[in-house]
ZABA-585957 format. One line per field, with one value per residue: residue number from 0; x, y, z of N, C-alpha, C in turn. Coordinates in steps of 0.001 Angstrom, whole numbers, plus 500000, padded with zeros to 6 digits. Layout:
N
k <- c(NUM / ...)
n.px <- c(X / ...)
n.py <- c(Y / ...)
n.pz <- c(Z / ...)
ca.px <- c(X / ...)
ca.py <- c(Y / ...)
ca.pz <- c(Z / ...)
c.px <- c(X / ...)
c.py <- c(Y / ...)
c.pz <- c(Z / ...)
END
This chain:
256
k <- c(0 / 1 / 2 / 3 / 4 / 5 / 6 / 7 / 8 / 9 / 10 / 11 / 12 / 13 / 14 / 15 / 16 / 17 / 18 / 19 / 20 / 21 / 22 / 23 / 24 / 25 / 26 / 27 / 28 / 29 / 30 / 31 / 32 / 33 / 34 / 35 / 36 / 37 / 38 / 39 / 40 / 41 / 42 / 43 / 44 / 45 / 46 / 47 / 48 / 49 / 50 / 51 / 52 / 53 / 54 / 55 / 56 / 57 / 58 / 59 / 60 / 61 / 62 / 63 / 64 / 65 / 66 / 67 / 68 / 69 / 70 / 71 / 72 / 73 / 74 / 75 / 76 / 77 / 78 / 79 / 80 / 81 / 82 / 83 / 84 / 85 / 86 / 87 / 88 / 89 / 90 / 91 / 92 / 93 / 94 / 95 / 96 / 97 / 98 / 99 / 100 / 101 / 102 / 103 / 104 / 105 / 106 / 107 / 108 / 109 / 110 / 111 / 112 / 113 / 114 / 115 / 116 / 117 / 118 / 119 / 120 / 121 / 122 / 123 / 124 / 125 / 126 / 127 / 128 / 129 / 130 / 131 / 132 / 133 / 134 / 135 / 136 / 137 / 138 / 139 / 140 / 141 / 142 / 143 / 144 / 145 / 146 / 147 / 148 / 149 / 150 / 151 / 152 / 153 / 154 / 155 / 156 / 157 / 158 / 159 / 160 / 161 / 162 / 163 / 164 / 165 / 166 / 167 / 168 / 169 / 170 / 171 / 172 / 173 / 174 / 175 / 176 / 177 / 178 / 179 / 180 / 181 / 182 / 183 / 184 / 185 / 186 / 187 / 188 / 189 / 190 / 191 / 192 / 193 / 194 / 195 / 196 / 197 / 198 / 199 / 200 / 201 / 202 / 203 / 204 / 205 / 206 / 207 / 208 / 209 / 210 / 211 / 212 / 213 / 214 / 215 / 216 / 217 / 218 / 219 / 220 / 221 / 222 / 223 / 224 / 225 / 226 / 227 / 228 / 229 / 230 / 231 / 232 / 233 / 234 / 235 / 236 / 237 / 238 / 239 / 240 / 241 / 242 / 243 / 244 / 245 / 246 / 247 / 248 / 249 / 250 / 251 / 252 / 253 / 254 / 255)
n.px <- c(935055 / 937346 / 937416 / 937814 / 939199 / 938095 / 938544 / 935339 / 933435 / 931709 / 933790 / 935876 / 937580 / 938163 / 939618 / 942918 / 942613 / 940479 / 939065 / 939976 / 939113 / 936992 / 934695 / 934062 / 932909 / 933860 / 936825 / 940393 / 941353 / 939446 / 937532 / 936589 / 935308 / 937085 / 936501 / 938503 / 940565 / 943035 / 944777 / 944430 / 946251 / 948963 / 948212 / 948070 / 949703 / 951601 / 951597 / 951425 / 954079 / 955249 / 954273 / 955382 / 958132 / 957881 / 957484 / 959823 / 961824 / 961717 / 962209 / 962353 / 960902 / 958426 / 959947 / 959615 / 957090 / 957229 / 955436 / 954448 / 957138 / 957436 / 955074 / 955264 / 957453 / 956253 / 954360 / 956272 / 957041 / 954614 / 954908 / 957443 / 956682 / 955170 / 956662 / 958351 / 956817 / 956829 / 959141 / 960152 / 958292 / 959362 / 961537 / 961408 / 959931 / 961582 / 963336 / 962355 / 961397 / 964409 / 964738 / 963316 / 963282 / 966035 / 966158 / 964294 / 966341 / 968299 / 966768 / 965403 / 968074 / 968947 / 966841 / 967730 / 966178 / 966405 / 964860 / 963562 / 965570 / 967222 / 964366 / 964554 / 966497 / 967603 / 968710 / 969482 / 970191 / 969887 / 966276 / 965933 / 966047 / 964539 / 961698 / 958796 / 956906 / 957327 / 958954 / 957052 / 955877 / 957849 / 958509 / 955895 / 955714 / 958209 / 956755 / 954743 / 956647 / 957588 / 955512 / 955295 / 957121 / 958722 / 957496 / 955871 / 957195 / 960467 / 963640 / 965106 / 964572 / 961703 / 958751 / 954707 / 954212 / 955931 / 955510 / 952835 / 953333 / 954931 / 953576 / 951730 / 953131 / 953960 / 951120 / 950938 / 952877 / 951819 / 949504 / 950152 / 951502 / 949205 / 948582 / 946003 / 945345 / 946046 / 944117 / 942267 / 943321 / 945616 / 947149 / 944956 / 945091 / 947411 / 947030 / 945046 / 946054 / 947936 / 946455 / 945218 / 947646 / 948067 / 945563 / 945758 / 947880 / 947022 / 944735 / 946022 / 947309 / 944638 / 943908 / 945999 / 948487 / 947050 / 946019 / 947998 / 949597 / 947638 / 947553 / 949717 / 949318 / 949151 / 951611 / 953631 / 953108 / 953749 / 954553 / 952094 / 950892 / 952912 / 952675 / 949718 / 949751 / 951412 / 949390 / 947932 / 946444 / 946816 / 944707 / 943425 / 944431 / 942985 / 941382 / 943766 / 944920 / 945178 / 948015 / 948983 / 949221 / 950259 / 952691 / 953512 / 953323 / 955734 / 957367 / 957007 / 957036 / 956832 / 956491 / 958305)
n.py <- c(584889 / 585666 / 586209 / 589415 / 591526 / 595295 / 598593 / 601508 / 603924 / 603909 / 603707 / 605230 / 608102 / 606755 / 604799 / 603039 / 601024 / 600506 / 599623 / 597816 / 594068 / 594282 / 594014 / 595050 / 596911 / 598110 / 598774 / 599264 / 601138 / 602752 / 604372 / 603230 / 600481 / 597833 / 595154 / 593032 / 591880 / 590146 / 593133 / 594645 / 594893 / 595022 / 597614 / 598914 / 599136 / 600241 / 602966 / 603422 / 603135 / 605463 / 607848 / 607406 / 608118 / 610308 / 611941 / 611293 / 612665 / 615590 / 616326 / 618782 / 619873 / 618300 / 618887 / 621112 / 620377 / 618823 / 617391 / 615924 / 614827 / 613078 / 611546 / 610460 / 608816 / 606654 / 606101 / 604798 / 602585 / 600859 / 600046 / 598857 / 596888 / 595502 / 594670 / 593125 / 591128 / 589686 / 589571 / 587424 / 585848 / 584787 / 583983 / 581533 / 580176 / 579823 / 578472 / 575911 / 575059 / 574973 / 572471 / 570608 / 570561 / 569405 / 566983 / 565799 / 566569 / 564466 / 561967 / 562058 / 561905 / 558971 / 557393 / 558371 / 560262 / 562789 / 565662 / 565583 / 565971 / 568646 / 569978 / 570579 / 571435 / 574222 / 577032 / 578675 / 581238 / 582443 / 581997 / 583708 / 586117 / 586079 / 587161 / 588027 / 586939 / 584576 / 583412 / 581917 / 580537 / 578623 / 577118 / 576029 / 574391 / 572526 / 571925 / 570339 / 568302 / 566880 / 565762 / 564116 / 562189 / 561794 / 559789 / 558894 / 556221 / 557163 / 557828 / 560522 / 561959 / 563330 / 564258 / 564242 / 566152 / 567610 / 568175 / 569831 / 572255 / 573914 / 574140 / 575320 / 577637 / 578693 / 579530 / 581703 / 583548 / 583734 / 584904 / 587220 / 588961 / 589129 / 586564 / 585043 / 582184 / 581307 / 582966 / 581535 / 580225 / 578738 / 580090 / 581701 / 583118 / 584471 / 585756 / 587481 / 589125 / 590219 / 592266 / 593477 / 595013 / 596557 / 598175 / 599530 / 601232 / 602022 / 603375 / 605169 / 606823 / 608428 / 609414 / 611150 / 611780 / 612709 / 615262 / 616553 / 617312 / 619086 / 620725 / 622460 / 623932 / 625806 / 627207 / 625876 / 624862 / 623355 / 621377 / 619927 / 619411 / 617459 / 615540 / 614739 / 613742 / 611933 / 610410 / 609046 / 605886 / 603117 / 602059 / 599496 / 596903 / 595548 / 597170 / 598987 / 599553 / 596956 / 596784 / 598270 / 596806 / 594254 / 595051 / 596134 / 593487 / 591987 / 593108 / 593094 / 593469 / 593182 / 596135 / 595538)
n.pz <- c(204026 / 206777 / 209729 / 210626 / 212633 / 212857 / 212041 / 212866 / 212262 / 214585 / 215848 / 215957 / 217546 / 219818 / 222322 / 221627 / 223281 / 224527 / 221968 / 221285 / 220402 / 219655 / 216639 / 214204 / 210893 / 209051 / 206992 / 207741 / 206264 / 207410 / 206180 / 203666 / 203046 / 201398 / 198475 / 198261 / 200330 / 200726 / 199697 / 201465 / 204111 / 202378 / 201470 / 203367 / 204839 / 203805 / 203671 / 206129 / 206794 / 205283 / 205559 / 208719 / 207521 / 206059 / 208753 / 210045 / 208479 / 208853 / 210936 / 212430 / 212129 / 213279 / 215911 / 217012 / 218663 / 221777 / 222330 / 220100 / 219590 / 220914 / 220752 / 217703 / 218615 / 219780 / 217605 / 216008 / 217356 / 217114 / 214301 / 214469 / 216478 / 214209 / 212272 / 213531 / 213923 / 211466 / 210872 / 212236 / 212251 / 209911 / 209750 / 210958 / 209142 / 207673 / 208534 / 209042 / 206799 / 205581 / 206512 / 206156 / 203322 / 203274 / 204298 / 202050 / 199942 / 200502 / 200771 / 197936 / 196575 / 197721 / 196113 / 193416 / 192242 / 189994 / 189522 / 191651 / 193256 / 192371 / 193238 / 195614 / 196331 / 198276 / 200046 / 202939 / 202460 / 200031 / 200527 / 202094 / 200604 / 198964 / 196918 / 199317 / 198044 / 196147 / 198261 / 199924 / 198201 / 197478 / 199490 / 199935 / 198134 / 198888 / 201109 / 200474 / 199067 / 200820 / 202415 / 201120 / 200363 / 202233 / 204342 / 207408 / 209041 / 209270 / 208287 / 208440 / 211296 / 210735 / 211374 / 212100 / 212654 / 212882 / 209993 / 210411 / 212311 / 210368 / 208539 / 209694 / 210582 / 207810 / 206526 / 208330 / 207698 / 205377 / 205650 / 207060 / 204658 / 202111 / 200817 / 199581 / 199768 / 202607 / 203560 / 205545 / 207072 / 209692 / 212380 / 214474 / 217067 / 216735 / 214076 / 214851 / 217114 / 215348 / 213800 / 215536 / 215985 / 213756 / 214155 / 216199 / 215627 / 213159 / 214275 / 216487 / 214611 / 213170 / 215348 / 216961 / 215930 / 212998 / 214339 / 214902 / 213340 / 211868 / 213475 / 213152 / 210364 / 209454 / 209666 / 208479 / 206041 / 203569 / 204339 / 205930 / 203418 / 202771 / 204830 / 204349 / 201923 / 202108 / 203791 / 201545 / 200520 / 198479 / 195362 / 195313 / 193494 / 191761 / 190821 / 189280 / 186297 / 183906 / 182804 / 184858 / 186985 / 186227 / 186341 / 188667 / 190044 / 189228 / 190497 / 192912 / 196813 / 200017 / 202325 / 204923)
ca.px <- c(936072 / 938493 / 936913 / 938796 / 939324 / 938146 / 937648 / 934804 / 932628 / 931316 / 935419 / 936648 / 937456 / 938243 / 941137 / 942813 / 942293 / 938669 / 938241 / 940504 / 938690 / 935554 / 934629 / 933658 / 932207 / 934431 / 938982 / 941921 / 941465 / 938351 / 936056 / 935937 / 935776 / 937440 / 935978 / 939579 / 940668 / 944135 / 945451 / 944683 / 947169 / 949914 / 948320 / 948677 / 951017 / 953232 / 951011 / 951907 / 955618 / 954990 / 953983 / 957172 / 959312 / 957848 / 957693 / 961620 / 962496 / 960587 / 962096 / 962739 / 959163 / 957923 / 960610 / 958839 / 956106 / 957200 / 953985 / 955035 / 958524 / 956644 / 953822 / 956539 / 958610 / 954778 / 953536 / 957267 / 956890 / 954028 / 955203 / 958474 / 955880 / 954247 / 957780 / 958972 / 956601 / 957114 / 960367 / 960149 / 957645 / 960369 / 962649 / 960910 / 959553 / 963174 / 963845 / 961292 / 961864 / 965291 / 964859 / 962461 / 964313 / 967352 / 965157 / 963990 / 966989 / 968370 / 965850 / 965578 / 969968 / 969049 / 966350 / 968444 / 965505 / 967236 / 963858 / 963507 / 967198 / 966941 / 963679 / 964951 / 968125 / 967602 / 969882 / 968890 / 970646 / 969190 / 965500 / 965849 / 966682 / 963508 / 960536 / 957878 / 955693 / 958459 / 959455 / 955622 / 955400 / 958840 / 958039 / 954464 / 956133 / 959155 / 956439 / 954041 / 956974 / 958040 / 954949 / 954698 / 957861 / 959138 / 955985 / 956086 / 958682 / 961294 / 965103 / 965167 / 963552 / 960473 / 957183 / 953531 / 954153 / 956721 / 954450 / 951699 / 954364 / 955616 / 952458 / 951543 / 953642 / 953800 / 950195 / 950996 / 953796 / 951088 / 948479 / 950859 / 952023 / 948715 / 948515 / 945105 / 945435 / 946508 / 943447 / 941407 / 944288 / 946847 / 947106 / 943346 / 945387 / 948578 / 945833 / 944373 / 947956 / 948815 / 945562 / 945294 / 948968 / 947401 / 944055 / 946500 / 948912 / 945932 / 944006 / 947072 / 947297 / 943728 / 943259 / 946986 / 949020 / 946335 / 945805 / 949401 / 949941 / 946900 / 947884 / 951012 / 948818 / 949260 / 952970 / 954410 / 951581 / 954514 / 955102 / 950915 / 950587 / 953029 / 952132 / 948898 / 950214 / 951479 / 948533 / 947136 / 946606 / 946887 / 944180 / 943862 / 945620 / 942564 / 941180 / 943908 / 944714 / 945809 / 949256 / 950094 / 948760 / 951314 / 954282 / 953511 / 953424 / 956475 / 958986 / 956286 / 957253 / 955544 / 957302 / 958379)
ca.py <- c(585423 / 585017 / 586972 / 590468 / 593596 / 596733 / 599814 / 601682 / 604631 / 603760 / 603243 / 606157 / 609099 / 605677 / 604579 / 601458 / 599887 / 600546 / 599548 / 596102 / 592905 / 594585 / 593972 / 596237 / 596494 / 598750 / 598662 / 599568 / 602798 / 603992 / 604659 / 602469 / 599165 / 597158 / 593535 / 592447 / 591449 / 590557 / 594535 / 596011 / 594335 / 595619 / 599324 / 600054 / 598972 / 601286 / 604156 / 603461 / 603434 / 605925 / 608208 / 607156 / 608619 / 611810 / 612653 / 611434 / 613979 / 616384 / 616428 / 620080 / 620561 / 617764 / 619045 / 621913 / 620310 / 617894 / 615739 / 615243 / 613904 / 611390 / 610825 / 610038 / 607298 / 605634 / 605565 / 603881 / 601326 / 600295 / 599873 / 597896 / 595326 / 595284 / 594539 / 592169 / 589601 / 589695 / 588697 / 586171 / 584593 / 584679 / 583150 / 580457 / 579455 / 579318 / 577329 / 574818 / 575051 / 574170 / 570656 / 569890 / 570341 / 568688 / 565400 / 565640 / 566313 / 563219 / 560834 / 562821 / 561278 / 557714 / 556820 / 558164 / 561410 / 564031 / 566381 / 565814 / 566837 / 569898 / 570988 / 570686 / 572241 / 575051 / 577841 / 579907 / 583148 / 582185 / 582037 / 585709 / 587092 / 585831 / 588129 / 586964 / 585547 / 583411 / 582311 / 581249 / 578869 / 578021 / 576600 / 575219 / 572830 / 571687 / 570552 / 569077 / 566781 / 566295 / 565095 / 563025 / 561630 / 561411 / 559323 / 558064 / 556211 / 557627 / 557662 / 561395 / 562551 / 564117 / 563718 / 565028 / 567098 / 568959 / 569259 / 570756 / 573089 / 574125 / 574630 / 576282 / 578489 / 579408 / 580611 / 582689 / 584065 / 583636 / 585550 / 588883 / 589211 / 588828 / 585303 / 584509 / 580976 / 581594 / 583910 / 580770 / 578843 / 578934 / 580184 / 582887 / 584378 / 585111 / 586969 / 588387 / 590223 / 590826 / 592554 / 594560 / 596095 / 597078 / 598559 / 600124 / 602421 / 603142 / 604644 / 606396 / 608026 / 609046 / 610344 / 612213 / 612385 / 613556 / 615850 / 617246 / 618318 / 619728 / 622026 / 623352 / 623442 / 627398 / 627976 / 624823 / 624140 / 622536 / 619818 / 619496 / 618580 / 616457 / 614585 / 614358 / 613050 / 610548 / 609404 / 608276 / 604737 / 602887 / 601244 / 597553 / 595997 / 594977 / 598643 / 599249 / 598871 / 594918 / 597234 / 598173 / 595470 / 593598 / 595707 / 595653 / 592073 / 591830 / 593532 / 593413 / 592780 / 593976 / 597170 / 595548)
ca.pz <- c(204294 / 208057 / 210591 / 211557 / 213460 / 211869 / 212372 / 211826 / 212548 / 215975 / 216876 / 215904 / 218999 / 221006 / 222297 / 220940 / 224098 / 223807 / 220667 / 221474 / 220558 / 219093 / 215458 / 213437 / 209416 / 208082 / 207410 / 208693 / 206193 / 208214 / 205746 / 203029 / 203022 / 200156 / 199092 / 197906 / 201560 / 200454 / 199549 / 202847 / 204529 / 201583 / 201110 / 204513 / 206046 / 202939 / 204097 / 207159 / 206331 / 204237 / 207470 / 209122 / 206451 / 205974 / 209859 / 210414 / 207426 / 208795 / 212104 / 212350 / 212513 / 215039 / 217235 / 217567 / 219782 / 222780 / 222278 / 218872 / 219082 / 221671 / 219425 / 216701 / 218985 / 219986 / 216153 / 215414 / 218557 / 216836 / 213579 / 214885 / 216574 / 213446 / 211725 / 214312 / 213996 / 209918 / 211025 / 213078 / 211007 / 208128 / 209851 / 211853 / 208086 / 206502 / 209560 / 208380 / 204689 / 205485 / 207242 / 205245 / 202116 / 203219 / 204021 / 200642 / 198896 / 200787 / 199896 / 196157 / 196547 / 197938 / 195156 / 192498 / 191555 / 189744 / 189825 / 193002 / 194164 / 192177 / 193804 / 197045 / 196604 / 198388 / 200611 / 204035 / 202279 / 198719 / 201143 / 202412 / 199832 / 197727 / 197520 / 200284 / 197504 / 195953 / 199510 / 200791 / 197259 / 197903 / 201228 / 200188 / 197058 / 199772 / 202303 / 199945 / 198479 / 202593 / 203233 / 199825 / 199783 / 203615 / 205574 / 208991 / 210273 / 208190 / 209097 / 208929 / 211880 / 210299 / 211790 / 211182 / 214243 / 211728 / 208858 / 210983 / 212308 / 209434 / 207634 / 210778 / 210233 / 206179 / 206600 / 209665 / 206922 / 203910 / 205990 / 206888 / 202994 / 201565 / 200291 / 199524 / 200572 / 204558 / 205023 / 206356 / 207673 / 210606 / 213873 / 214550 / 217712 / 215692 / 212868 / 216349 / 217322 / 213978 / 213258 / 216941 / 216039 / 212736 / 214181 / 216741 / 214581 / 212566 / 215321 / 216838 / 213418 / 213185 / 216712 / 217286 / 214664 / 212377 / 214559 / 215460 / 211876 / 211498 / 214680 / 211910 / 208972 / 208669 / 210118 / 207769 / 204733 / 202395 / 205734 / 206086 / 201757 / 202482 / 205225 / 203876 / 200181 / 202709 / 204229 / 200589 / 200486 / 197139 / 195267 / 195366 / 191974 / 191115 / 190177 / 188422 / 184867 / 183437 / 182905 / 186342 / 188042 / 186067 / 186525 / 190547 / 190457 / 188858 / 191887 / 194584 / 198052 / 200784 / 202764 / 206265)
c.px <- c(936324 / 937599 / 938121 / 938615 / 939244 / 937800 / 936889 / 934049 / 932726 / 933251 / 935821 / 936453 / 937765 / 939199 / 941631 / 942452 / 941107 / 937931 / 938974 / 939703 / 937396 / 935598 / 933632 / 933229 / 933685 / 936421 / 939151 / 941924 / 940622 / 937315 / 935402 / 936485 / 936205 / 936950 / 937616 / 939999 / 942856 / 945195 / 945616 / 945774 / 949239 / 949694 / 948562 / 949532 / 952318 / 952315 / 951375 / 953724 / 955823 / 955216 / 955592 / 957935 / 959320 / 958014 / 958867 / 962506 / 962345 / 961100 / 962250 / 961632 / 958748 / 958746 / 960116 / 957575 / 956795 / 956323 / 954578 / 956103 / 957777 / 955688 / 954206 / 956949 / 957191 / 953984 / 955502 / 957297 / 955619 / 954209 / 956835 / 957751 / 955685 / 955212 / 958191 / 958112 / 956598 / 957970 / 960550 / 959664 / 958720 / 960938 / 962357 / 960490 / 960858 / 963349 / 962988 / 961843 / 963357 / 965804 / 963819 / 962883 / 965700 / 966928 / 965153 / 965230 / 967608 / 967982 / 965721 / 967322 / 969653 / 967874 / 966418 / 967252 / 965941 / 966279 / 963527 / 964650 / 967155 / 965628 / 964091 / 966338 / 967611 / 968906 / 969481 / 968614 / 969659 / 967294 / 965036 / 966054 / 965653 / 962548 / 959278 / 956823 / 956135 / 959054 / 958262 / 955616 / 956702 / 958635 / 956497 / 954647 / 957059 / 958217 / 955245 / 954611 / 957572 / 956911 / 954260 / 955414 / 958395 / 957809 / 957342 / 955987 / 959272 / 962943 / 965717 / 964861 / 962492 / 958955 / 955941 / 953781 / 954471 / 956061 / 953801 / 952462 / 954392 / 954675 / 951269 / 951672 / 953761 / 952064 / 950310 / 951563 / 952809 / 949754 / 949140 / 951206 / 951025 / 948421 / 947287 / 944619 / 945317 / 945664 / 941828 / 942106 / 945214 / 946060 / 945842 / 944485 / 946807 / 947643 / 945526 / 945680 / 948131 / 947459 / 945338 / 946138 / 948359 / 946652 / 944920 / 947071 / 948224 / 944617 / 944806 / 946980 / 945851 / 943692 / 944272 / 947865 / 948439 / 945925 / 946608 / 949647 / 948834 / 946729 / 949193 / 950862 / 949103 / 950739 / 953802 / 952934 / 952426 / 954456 / 953502 / 950666 / 951336 / 953038 / 950756 / 948634 / 950751 / 950843 / 947666 / 947511 / 945967 / 945496 / 944551 / 943935 / 943918 / 941308 / 941893 / 943791 / 945009 / 947807 / 950392 / 949863 / 950277 / 952948 / 954674 / 953803 / 954795 / 957809 / 958416 / 956867 / 956514 / 956436 / 957691 / 960156)
c.py <- c(585581 / 586678 / 588114 / 591406 / 594661 / 598034 / 600807 / 602984 / 605176 / 603414 / 604242 / 607844 / 608048 / 604969 / 603086 / 600427 / 599700 / 599778 / 597887 / 595312 / 593060 / 594350 / 594743 / 596296 / 597316 / 598344 / 599411 / 600533 / 603998 / 604465 / 604068 / 600986 / 598436 / 595122 / 592754 / 592205 / 591717 / 592057 / 595021 / 595586 / 595767 / 597325 / 600004 / 600384 / 600078 / 602587 / 604071 / 603828 / 604725 / 607935 / 608922 / 608425 / 609715 / 612643 / 612872 / 612203 / 614792 / 616774 / 617572 / 620339 / 620024 / 618422 / 620196 / 622280 / 618904 / 616958 / 615458 / 614191 / 612211 / 610762 / 609990 / 608187 / 606407 / 604915 / 603855 / 602865 / 600608 / 599300 / 598847 / 597031 / 594857 / 594186 / 592943 / 590525 / 589154 / 588998 / 587703 / 585066 / 584489 / 583709 / 581930 / 579822 / 578896 / 578590 / 576180 / 574058 / 574110 / 572885 / 569989 / 569343 / 569678 / 566989 / 564953 / 565602 / 565003 / 562020 / 561011 / 561504 / 559634 / 557232 / 557469 / 559470 / 562546 / 565582 / 566708 / 566732 / 568212 / 570759 / 571070 / 571371 / 574020 / 575445 / 578847 / 581447 / 583249 / 582612 / 583566 / 586067 / 586802 / 587143 / 587531 / 586052 / 584610 / 582392 / 581364 / 580026 / 578068 / 576905 / 575609 / 574204 / 571980 / 571071 / 569810 / 567363 / 566240 / 565346 / 563579 / 561775 / 560700 / 560782 / 558793 / 557002 / 556698 / 557943 / 559334 / 562264 / 563705 / 563284 / 564325 / 565516 / 568854 / 569582 / 570058 / 572057 / 573990 / 575255 / 575577 / 578023 / 579532 / 580321 / 581327 / 583746 / 584421 / 585252 / 587788 / 589404 / 589057 / 587555 / 585144 / 583004 / 580580 / 582387 / 582877 / 580214 / 579549 / 579420 / 581938 / 583610 / 585468 / 586184 / 587988 / 589587 / 590987 / 591626 / 594005 / 595659 / 597061 / 598189 / 599724 / 601069 / 602822 / 603920 / 605501 / 607245 / 608915 / 610113 / 611118 / 612292 / 613670 / 615030 / 617230 / 618295 / 618912 / 620937 / 622635 / 623353 / 625050 / 628025 / 626983 / 624037 / 623556 / 620951 / 619570 / 619178 / 617465 / 615077 / 614012 / 613752 / 611707 / 609070 / 608916 / 607033 / 604522 / 601899 / 600212 / 597632 / 595556 / 596422 / 599815 / 598990 / 597356 / 595474 / 597284 / 597198 / 594385 / 593925 / 595941 / 594177 / 591258 / 592045 / 593538 / 592694 / 593580 / 594805 / 596540 / 595866)
c.pz <- c(205811 / 208875 / 210758 / 212428 / 212363 / 212683 / 211883 / 212758 / 213739 / 216655 / 216992 / 217241 / 220360 / 221088 / 221900 / 222046 / 224015 / 223106 / 220302 / 220972 / 220467 / 217389 / 215041 / 211633 / 208697 / 208496 / 208081 / 207649 / 206836 / 207483 / 204730 / 203045 / 201502 / 200313 / 198488 / 199256 / 201381 / 200389 / 200440 / 203607 / 203384 / 201861 / 202268 / 205241 / 204823 / 203004 / 205381 / 207577 / 205746 / 204955 / 207943 / 208562 / 206208 / 207115 / 209942 / 209525 / 207687 / 210147 / 213421 / 212682 / 213795 / 215963 / 217475 / 218892 / 220432 / 222433 / 221371 / 218763 / 219944 / 221167 / 218897 / 217725 / 219497 / 218562 / 215769 / 215860 / 217803 / 215443 / 213365 / 215524 / 215368 / 212477 / 212312 / 214159 / 212859 / 210064 / 211235 / 212618 / 209903 / 208394 / 210598 / 210504 / 207231 / 207243 / 209260 / 207059 / 204688 / 205739 / 206613 / 204015 / 202177 / 203239 / 202636 / 199350 / 199499 / 200259 / 198209 / 195795 / 196926 / 196457 / 194123 / 191357 / 191125 / 189873 / 190878 / 194530 / 193789 / 192759 / 194985 / 197370 / 197070 / 199918 / 202019 / 203249 / 200776 / 199448 / 201631 / 201906 / 198364 / 198556 / 198767 / 199369 / 197259 / 197564 / 200160 / 199607 / 197256 / 198708 / 200888 / 198831 / 198237 / 200673 / 201651 / 199982 / 199869 / 202956 / 201896 / 199689 / 201843 / 204772 / 206679 / 208794 / 209077 / 209044 / 209313 / 210060 / 211973 / 210596 / 211415 / 212036 / 213156 / 211322 / 209363 / 211419 / 211503 / 208283 / 208533 / 210460 / 208713 / 206577 / 207587 / 208486 / 206220 / 204569 / 206375 / 205969 / 202070 / 200503 / 200125 / 200435 / 201783 / 204647 / 206207 / 207258 / 209194 / 211898 / 214362 / 215505 / 217312 / 214710 / 213625 / 216601 / 216267 / 213410 / 214124 / 216538 / 214541 / 213130 / 214845 / 216158 / 214199 / 213242 / 216032 / 215905 / 213306 / 214513 / 217444 / 216309 / 213581 / 212797 / 215385 / 214554 / 211598 / 212280 / 213529 / 210906 / 208927 / 209094 / 209000 / 206981 / 203915 / 203446 / 206196 / 204707 / 201909 / 202807 / 204593 / 202401 / 200546 / 203301 / 202969 / 200262 / 198808 / 196828 / 195939 / 193937 / 191609 / 190550 / 189782 / 187181 / 184877 / 184063 / 183963 / 187000 / 187516 / 186391 / 187595 / 190922 / 190456 / 190042 / 192624 / 195801 / 199267 / 202092 / 204263 / 206464)
END
């Protein structure tokens, strides 16, 4: 299991800056440690997005407290930073994949290998519209074929450095979307930044937004109940019935 930055009981009540760089034993949910690490980002992010949706659809209540409006802006900024890390890394992965696929496809035409030609036919728009899991697996296959067939020196301008850069980006992307094979690979500094953003968002949720909503419980009980419902984190897939897991896997997409 890779090293991660988590919030524990000892980290509660402290600012994100005070907790930054510290390693704790508990997971991002705050109290319950999951053995299934890949579930953490997906379920945690779904909860954070759900909280944002609830607050943004109740702006008339949020605006009754000026500090609540400011807090919502801060919370949205955390989520925007998480989303930018994801979208930037996805864009780089697609760029690398298309470059390698083009070279592999040209090589397949040269050696008249129909299987290789078909496997390397990719378009940028198609990759952008794939689920994250499909994109990760497709990029992995293209990288594998490129390393197999495009040995240096080659006439396509593909060198070992490009293979290494593509693999690093692919593993960063896989880490963000909970692909188990990516957890011990990739850029450690990228992972730490990614984890830190989740920590800051969740710490702000615990120490600021929860308190503001609690202060409005008596006046707006319906809003309070809606908010508490949005704070629920889904159970890990391993704890769900098999039928439910299959249904989710068939339509899985991380909610960035």
